[in-house]
Backbone as CSV, one residue per row, in Angstrom:
resi,resn,N_x,N_y,N_z,CA_x,CA_y,CA_z,C_x,C_y,C_z
1,MET,122.176,99.283,98.187,121.476,99.803,97.041,122.161,101.192,96.336
2,GLU,122.309,101.072,95.049,123.037,101.647,94.370,121.926,102.546,93.512
3,ASP,122.369,103.887,92.836,121.778,104.223,91.893,120.532,104.622,92.915
4,GLN,120.707,105.608,93.772,119.423,106.265,94.677,118.765,107.369,94.480
5,SER,117.747,108.228,95.146,117.247,109.182,94.879,116.976,109.809,95.734
6,VAL,115.966,110.707,96.408,114.996,110.655,97.502,114.425,111.921,97.213
7,ILE,113.699,112.389,97.293,112.753,113.804,97.176,111.744,113.870,98.859
8,GLN,111.532,114.705,99.787,110.256,114.762,100.147,109.903,116.450,100.500
9,LEU,108.581,116.415,100.494,107.676,117.558,99.770,106.433,117.556,100.770
10,PRO,105.829,118.907,100.961,103.963,118.931,101.659,103.711,117.832,100.977
11,ALA,102.619,116.957,101.489,102.025,116.122,101.240,100.568,117.570,100.327
12,LYS,100.750,117.867,98.957,99.470,118.705,98.740,99.447,118.080,97.433
13,GLN,97.460,118.550,97.238,98.018,118.023,95.989,98.317,118.682,94.623
14,GLU,98.960,120.177,95.080,99.503,120.665,94.085,100.851,120.184,93.717
15,GLU,102.128,119.536,95.069,102.629,119.114,94.422,102.856,117.530,94.199
16,LEU,101.641,117.164,93.672,101.342,115.686,93.297,102.403,115.247,92.074
17,GLU,102.132,116.458,90.996,102.829,115.928,89.371,104.147,116.272,90.043
18,LYS,105.025,117.173,90.895,106.330,117.024,91.510,106.806,115.538,91.755
19,LEU,105.710,115.661,92.606,106.620,113.923,93.006,106.485,112.882,92.053
20,LYS,105.478,113.269,91.307,105.675,111.974,90.029,107.088,111.879,89.250
21,THR,106.791,113.367,88.481,108.240,113.499,87.782,109.370,113.065,88.435
22,PHE,109.578,113.509,89.695,110.984,112.997,90.071,110.513,111.601,90.744
23,VAL,109.793,111.434,90.156,109.826,109.396,89.949,110.488,109.136,88.679
24,PHE,109.779,109.591,87.417,109.639,109.740,86.320,110.894,109.595,85.683
25,THR,111.919,111.003,86.612,112.855,111.291,85.643,114.347,110.795,86.451
26,PHE,113.964,109.481,87.326,114.576,109.197,88.045,114.984,107.667,87.321
27,ILE,113.376,107.613,86.399,113.554,105.813,85.895,113.811,105.658,84.546
28,GLU,113.586,107.738,84.056,113.931,107.911,82.656,114.953,107.367,82.137
29,GLY,115.064,106.914,80.666,116.653,106.027,80.395,116.695,104.973,81.166
30,LYS,116.417,104.540,81.851,116.927,103.151,82.794,116.373,101.426,82.059
31,GLY,115.305,101.524,81.240,114.693,100.772,79.770,113.691,100.105,80.916
32,VAL,112.888,100.982,81.971,111.714,101.012,82.195,110.495,100.782,81.097
33,GLU,109.950,99.620,81.212,108.855,99.501,79.658,107.825,100.382,79.670
34,GLU,106.894,100.656,78.580,105.769,101.965,79.195,104.497,101.193,80.019
35,HIS,104.608,100.179,78.840,102.907,99.412,79.624,103.666,99.114,81.666
36,GLN,105.216,99.085,82.236,105.503,99.036,82.946,105.501,100.404,84.046
37,ILE,105.668,101.476,83.443,105.960,103.406,83.159,104.469,103.556,84.049
38,TRP,102.883,102.566,83.038,101.559,103.250,82.991,101.363,102.826,84.767
39,ASP,101.799,101.924,84.688,102.001,100.544,85.858,101.985,102.359,87.234
40,ILE,103.499,102.243,87.357,103.724,102.971,88.222,103.050,104.089,88.265
41,GLU,102.665,104.998,87.524,101.979,106.122,87.779,100.790,106.024,88.594
42,LEU,100.164,104.959,87.839,98.545,104.625,88.294,98.578,104.295,89.873
43,ILE,99.670,103.527,90.321,100.770,102.997,91.943,100.947,104.037,92.793
44,LEU,101.689,105.153,91.992,101.853,106.495,92.522,100.490,107.301,92.764
45,ASP,99.612,107.788,91.838,98.237,108.372,91.801,97.694,107.807,92.312
46,GLU,97.422,106.843,93.519,96.485,105.837,94.409,97.513,105.920,95.755
47,ILE,98.457,106.114,96.017,99.051,105.756,96.828,99.398,107.413,97.742
48,LEU,99.463,108.070,96.527,99.902,109.748,96.618,98.794,110.206,97.002
49,MET,97.345,109.977,96.184,96.345,110.562,96.659,95.832,110.298,98.537
50,ASN,95.832,109.106,98.486,95.335,108.291,99.924,96.503,109.047,100.954
51,ILE,97.947,109.822,100.828,98.390,110.219,102.189,97.643,111.514,101.664
52,ILE,97.855,112.289,100.347,97.288,114.100,100.784,96.065,113.884,101.675
53,LYS,95.043,112.573,100.995,93.614,113.423,101.503,93.515,113.120,102.732
54,TYR,93.833,111.538,103.421,93.949,110.972,104.336,95.200,110.841,105.420
55,ALA,95.873,111.781,105.667,97.292,110.968,106.212,97.076,111.967,107.494
56,TYR,97.064,113.233,106.946,96.821,114.510,108.074,95.723,114.830,108.223
57,PRO,94.916,114.617,108.679,93.565,115.417,108.779,93.116,116.222,109.958
58,TYR,94.675,116.348,110.746,94.328,117.518,111.495,96.076,118.640,111.438
59,LYS,96.369,118.179,110.612,97.934,118.978,110.288,98.806,118.991,109.115
60,GLN,98.961,119.839,108.570,100.355,119.001,107.416,101.767,118.623,107.513
61,GLY,101.857,117.979,106.758,102.869,116.916,106.523,103.234,116.789,105.928
62,THR,104.298,116.033,105.523,104.993,115.395,103.964,104.731,114.503,103.797
63,VAL,105.301,114.079,102.661,105.752,112.763,101.945,107.039,112.427,101.139
64,ARG,108.060,111.204,101.698,108.987,111.472,101.122,109.118,110.145,100.490
65,ILE,109.487,109.913,99.309,110.023,109.084,97.999,111.486,108.445,98.005
66,THR,111.988,107.673,97.715,113.087,107.379,98.016,112.681,106.052,97.075
67,CYS,113.676,106.414,95.391,113.808,105.319,94.532,115.306,104.959,94.524
68,CYS,115.164,103.679,93.862,116.341,102.907,93.699,116.121,101.699,92.821
69,PHE,116.865,101.376,92.283,117.072,99.803,91.358,118.161,99.162,92.841
70,ASP,117.359,97.713,92.810,117.990,96.751,93.682,118.792,96.133,92.232
71,VAL,119.220,94.935,93.210,120.665,94.332,92.571,120.284,92.978,91.568
72,GLN,118.895,92.921,91.538,118.582,91.983,90.841,117.894,93.336,89.530
73,ARG,117.962,94.755,89.085,117.689,95.788,88.648,116.112,95.855,88.471
74,CYS,115.133,95.721,89.894,114.005,95.568,90.028,113.573,96.978,90.838
75,PHE,112.444,98.185,90.498,112.281,99.140,90.783,111.594,99.045,91.912
76,LYS,112.359,99.987,92.930,112.355,99.851,94.332,111.620,102.005,94.670
77,ILE,110.425,101.530,95.392,110.054,102.858,95.806,109.416,102.756,97.428
78,GLU,110.340,103.398,97.861,109.969,103.658,98.664,109.182,105.105,99.414
79,ILE,107.841,104.763,100.297,106.978,106.005,100.054,106.440,106.134,101.925
80,ILE,107.324,107.651,102.482,107.350,106.980,103.888,106.338,108.760,104.193
81,ASP,105.213,108.344,105.471,104.929,109.969,105.486,104.484,109.532,107.192
82,CYS,103.901,110.737,107.851,103.915,110.826,109.255,102.682,110.752,109.827
83,GLY,101.746,110.662,108.802,100.550,110.372,109.189,99.957,109.545,109.691
84,ILE,98.594,109.455,110.279,97.810,108.374,111.148,98.350,107.073,110.689
85,PRO,97.832,105.988,111.307,98.689,104.777,110.854,97.672,104.245,109.567
86,PHE,98.080,103.721,109.175,97.502,103.250,107.751,98.602,101.878,106.755
87,ASN,97.887,100.798,106.864,98.291,99.318,106.563,97.752,98.748,105.455
88,PRO,97.646,99.730,103.827,97.621,99.310,102.725,96.430,97.554,102.600
89,LEU,97.844,96.659,103.257,97.977,95.594,103.647,96.416,94.678,103.964
90,ASP,96.010,95.274,105.287,94.806,95.199,106.136,93.496,95.717,105.879
91,TYR,93.721,96.033,104.628,92.569,97.062,103.971,91.784,95.594,102.732
92,PRO,90.722,95.623,103.681,89.898,94.661,102.817,89.937,95.168,101.107
93,THR,89.796,93.674,100.656,89.412,93.296,98.870,88.228,93.689,99.443
94,PRO,87.921,94.659,97.619,86.694,95.685,97.688,85.783,94.025,96.837
95,ILE,83.897,94.076,97.363,83.337,93.144,97.228,82.964,93.437,95.141
96,ILE,83.096,92.383,94.722,82.970,93.335,92.816,81.067,92.342,92.877
97,THR,80.236,93.543,92.726,79.191,92.390,92.249,78.640,93.649,90.837
98,TYR,77.294,92.724,90.700,76.921,93.544,89.618,75.408,94.373,90.047
99,ASP,75.369,94.397,91.628,74.052,94.950,91.939,74.780,96.586,92.291
100,ILE,74.267,97.140,91.565,75.225,98.786,91.683,74.852,99.081,93.242
101,LYS,72.834,98.703,93.375,73.198,99.225,94.776,73.995,98.780,96.382
102,LYS,74.624,98.106,95.899,75.602,96.906,96.773,76.943,97.545,96.451
103,VAL,77.459,98.440,95.252,78.553,98.912,95.711,79.044,99.579,95.552
104,LYS,80.370,99.473,96.814,80.962,100.293,97.531,81.906,101.261,96.234
105,THR,81.751,101.874,96.559,83.137,103.274,95.616,84.482,103.809,96.295
106,TRP,84.711,102.739,97.407,86.342,102.688,97.829,86.698,101.892,97.828
107,GLY,87.683,101.263,97.703,88.428,99.962,98.191,89.251,100.123,97.070
108,PHE,88.887,100.478,95.434,89.663,99.983,93.870,90.632,100.370,93.871
109,GLY,91.242,101.560,94.391,92.387,101.814,94.408,93.431,101.014,94.704
110,ILE,93.757,100.374,96.133,94.442,99.517,96.729,94.114,98.385,95.977
111,PHE,93.189,98.108,95.922,93.201,96.353,95.204,94.010,96.775,93.465
112,LEU,93.224,97.363,93.164,94.482,97.943,91.989,96.015,98.238,91.932
113,VAL,96.403,98.773,93.420,98.087,98.862,93.477,98.322,96.523,94.291
114,ARG,98.216,96.725,94.391,97.394,95.465,94.658,97.968,94.288,94.010
115,ASN,97.089,94.869,92.468,97.467,93.897,91.394,98.718,94.753,90.619
116,LEU,98.814,95.652,90.447,99.671,96.654,89.429,101.315,96.338,90.032
117,ILE,101.880,95.733,91.322,102.880,95.870,91.684,103.478,94.434,91.617
118,ASP,104.899,94.452,92.098,105.028,92.838,92.161,104.928,92.215,93.564
119,ASP,106.039,93.403,94.452,105.622,92.672,95.949,105.691,94.438,96.398
120,ILE,104.933,94.242,97.800,104.092,95.358,98.508,105.182,95.012,100.378
121,ALA,105.417,96.154,101.023,105.084,95.351,102.563,105.255,96.634,102.808
122,TYR,105.048,96.978,103.875,104.361,97.814,105.050,104.969,98.051,106.940
123,HIS,105.401,99.042,107.030,105.884,99.033,109.254,105.497,100.365,108.777
124,ARG,105.180,99.730,109.546,105.037,101.640,110.906,106.610,101.550,111.593
125,LYS,107.338,102.886,111.747,108.205,102.880,112.510,108.254,104.221,112.866
126,GLU,108.646,104.878,114.115,108.879,105.225,115.029,107.770,106.888,113.924
127,ASN,106.445,106.399,113.918,105.075,106.663,114.042,105.438,107.105,112.527
128,LYS,106.158,106.556,111.955,105.546,106.856,110.650,105.586,105.506,109.894
129,ASN,104.463,105.964,108.590,104.292,104.739,107.573,105.179,104.509,106.547
130,CYS,105.327,103.307,106.515,106.559,102.807,105.486,106.022,101.942,104.789
131,LEU,105.708,102.243,103.093,105.091,101.196,102.009,106.351,101.573,101.395
132,THR,106.563,100.230,100.967,108.014,99.810,99.501,107.348,99.116,99.071
133,LEU,108.011,99.327,97.855,106.980,98.782,96.304,108.068,98.535,95.256
134,ILE,108.102,97.380,94.646,108.953,96.661,93.763,108.003,96.485,93.042
135,LYS,109.107,96.674,91.611,107.958,96.775,90.131,109.327,95.691,89.604
136,GLU,109.451,94.616,89.037,110.104,93.422,88.613,110.208,94.386,86.755
137,CYS,110.892,95.119,87.160,111.326,95.610,85.508,112.853,95.219,84.708
138,LYS,113.732,94.357,85.415,114.460,93.765,85.024,115.004,94.287,83.753
139,CYS,115.426,95.725,84.095,116.263,96.104,83.053,117.481,96.492,83.280
């Protein structure tokens, strides 16, 4: 992989903007279209807030982001945390209903991520959650 950059910060809400700024600084000037940047921001908000809120229920932890463009010039983000195991690909798709009494208020963020990203992969390695996201920017 060429043109790769890495950041690791505490998994705290006050670090969210630094993490996102790191990603946006990395893609700045590389031809990523504005609508793709909006998709990436929504994806980052969802994934990172889930890590911040749920990955470390009993201790403080970190989140590591690696950004690169692959040989096809697709934007690749790898997000790693050492929190409790969680595979978003195993999470059920929410049931969308018009009966307000049956609407669940959780699960839509992961559904959104799955629909905004072009490829997603998860694996658990050495007690770490490793989530790889690919956005076909072709920039």
